[in-house]
N, C-alpha and C positions, 0 to 999 in steps of 0.2 A: 427529701421524708419524715416525717416523724418519727422519733425513739418510741414505738406504739407498742414495744416489751419490756422498755424500762420500766423499775416500778422503784424508783426510788425514794420513797416515801417521808417528807421530814416531819418534826412533832405536829405541827401545827394543820396541817392534811392530814393526820391523821384524825386528829379530834375532829376535822372537819367531818370527815368522811366518817365515822361512828354518830356524832350528834346527827347531821344530817343524812346519811344513811337510813338509820334508822325510823328517822320521824318521817321519811318520804316513803318508805318502805309500808308503814302503817297510812299513812295518806292517801298510797295509791292503791294500797289493797282494800280500805274502806270508801274510799270516792276518787279522788283520781288529783292532776298535778302535781306528785310530789318532785316532778321534774322542775319547777323554777324553784326548788329546794338546792337538788342537785346539779343541772345546768351553769348556775353561778359559779357554783364550789369547783368545780373542771376548768372554768372558763378566768376565777379572779382569784383565786388559790392557787388551783394547781399551773397555771397559768396557759392553757390549751388556747387554741385558736378553733372560734364558737362552731365551723363543722367538723371539727375533729371532735367536740366536747356533745354535739351534738349523736357523733356515732357511739362515742364512748357510752354514752349515755342508755346506749340500749344492751350491755351487758347487762347491769343491776336490773333492769325491768322485768328482762330475759326473766334472770334466776329467781327475782322476787315474787315475777308471774309462777316458775314452774313451784314455788314455796308456797303462794298460797292458794292455787291450786289442790295440789295435794291435802292442803289442810280445810279445805274445804267438801274435796270428796271424802274423806276421811271421815269428818264427823257430819256426813249425811245434810250436810247448808244446801244442796244445788241438784238439779236436775236436769240434766241436756238437751231434756226432750224441745224437738225445733232449734236444738242451736247452732245445726251447720248453717240454718238460713244468716246465721247473723256471721260465721267465724268464715263460710268460705268465701261471700263480697267481700269483707274487712280485708281480709289477706289479698286476695289481689286485688286492695285497691290501694292495699299498701307495697305491696311490691311496686304497683305505677308509682305512686310519692314517692316512692324514694330514688327512683330511678331518673323521674323530669325535673326539670328546672321548675322552682317558682315565677309565678309568671307576676303576681304581684310585688310589689315593696315590700322591704321589711315592717316599714313605715305604717302602709295600706292593710297589711298582713297581721298585723297587730291590731290596729283600729277592730278589724276587722273578727276578729276573735274576741277583743273586750265585748263587741255589739253584743256576738252570740251568747258571752255570759251573763251578759244584764239579762237577756229573755229566759237563759236559761232560770235564774234567778227567779226572775216574775210565775217560770211553771215549778219550782219550789216550792214560791211562796201561798199562791192562788190553791185552791183543794188541796191540801197538804196529803191526803186520804190520798189521790194518786200513789203515794209515791209510799207509804205507809201501811199499804191492804198487806195481808200475813197468809192469805189462803191462793191455792192456784188456779191461774184463770187458765182459760183459752190460748195458747199461742198460734192460733192458725194466724192470727196477721200477719205472722212474720213471715209469712208465705207472699207478700202482700209487694208487688213489684218498687213500691212508692218507700217501701219498706227495707227491700233489700237494696236500691241506690242509694237507699242514707246512709246502709254500711259502707258500701265502696266507699263511700264520698267521705266515710270517718275513717274509712282505712285507707285513702291519698293523705289525707291529714298526719294519720298515724305516721305514715313514711315519712314526708316531710319534718314534720319537730313532732316529735312525742309528747310533749307540754301539754296539759289539757283534754287531750284526747279520752283519756278513763271518764272523763264530766261526760261527755259526747258521746260516749259509750252505752254508762250508764243512763240519761237518758231516753236513747233509745228502744235499748231494752225493757225500761219500765214503759215509757209512755207509748212506745210502737207496741211491740213485742211483747206488752204486760207480764214481764214477771213482775217476780216480789224485788224489794230492791238485796233483800241476802241474794236471793239465787243470781240476782243477775251483775251486780258482783263476783259472783263464783263464774260464771262466765264469761264477766269482762277478765276471769284472768287465763281464761282459755285464748279469747281471740288475741289477747295482747301476747300472751305466747308463741301462738301459732304465725304472725304475722313477725316478730320481732325474727324469728329465725332466719328467713331470706332476706330479712332490709339490713340484719348485720353484717350476715356478707356482702351482699353488695356495698358497703359500708367499709367495710373490711379490705375489698378486693381493691379501692380506689383511696388505703391506705389512711382515713378517717376514724382509726381505732387504735385507743390508745388500750393496751390490754392489761398493763398493769395495775393501773388507775379505776378501771374499770372494774376487776375483780376485786377491789380495794374496795370501792365502792358497794359493789355485789353483797357482799358480806354482810355489811347494816344492813343492808335495805334487805337481805332475807332476814335476820334478824325482826325487823320491824314488820314483816308479810307473818312471820309465824306467830309474832305478839297481835296485831292484827283477827288472827283466825281465831285465836284464843279466845279474845274479845267478844268476837261473836257469837263463838258456842255457848260461852258461857253468863255474860249479863243478858240480866230479862231486858228484854225492851231494848236490844241491841239496833233495831231496825229505826227508833226513833234517833237514838243518840247517833246512826250516821247518819237520819239527815241534816240533822245540827253541826254535822262534821262539812257535810255537800255544802250547805249554806257559805257557813266560812269559807270554806275552799274557794267556793264561787264566786265571793267578793272581794276575796283577797286574789285571786284570777282577773278579774274583772279590773280592779285598780292595777296589777301591775300591767297590764297588757293596753290602758287607755292612759295612763298618767305618764 
């Protein structure tokens, strides 16, 4: 059994937590795939086994999502109208995903995710106005059975592995449920926070969470989330900058999974 409560953090680990955690908090709050930064830190710098790194990563994601959600609400950047049609199926899917074994090999899963990232990049580049609209639109499509199934499937993936789930959530919230990109980022925080709680419990019950490392990274990720919300609330045309960050993040994620 790993020493899940130990927190003997060395100098370079502290530097990695600070720099990587803040960057991941910003990226996860405004786009997604910040776990592509934190997971390698846990594995290669902290020496955690991949399953323990996957579980430990949920602590930072959960706390960062709580900070981000609080900021979006406090600055009136999001309305949760119809959000239950995304939150509930994603939560159910995440519980399922954290309890069942992955049927695909790691190589096959990485390839599948990489291809999906390329498809998402096409959506980002073709008719970008679908991502940049600022006016509220009808969210009744959130109730469509296919949309509900999509959020459940995204939840299953999030239960398996956190990396990239924010990008898929944003795509579904903007393209299917027709939220603005800013509102979608706020609702994304709610969804991730909701499913991180039960999935973290499940990982902890299976001794796959290092609490000390997880909390250290979480502090830095919380700072990143706070900075990201300040950016959205104070910078003109923040949506355009978020769209650009999404493009860069999707390209980097696609390369990471395909190469």
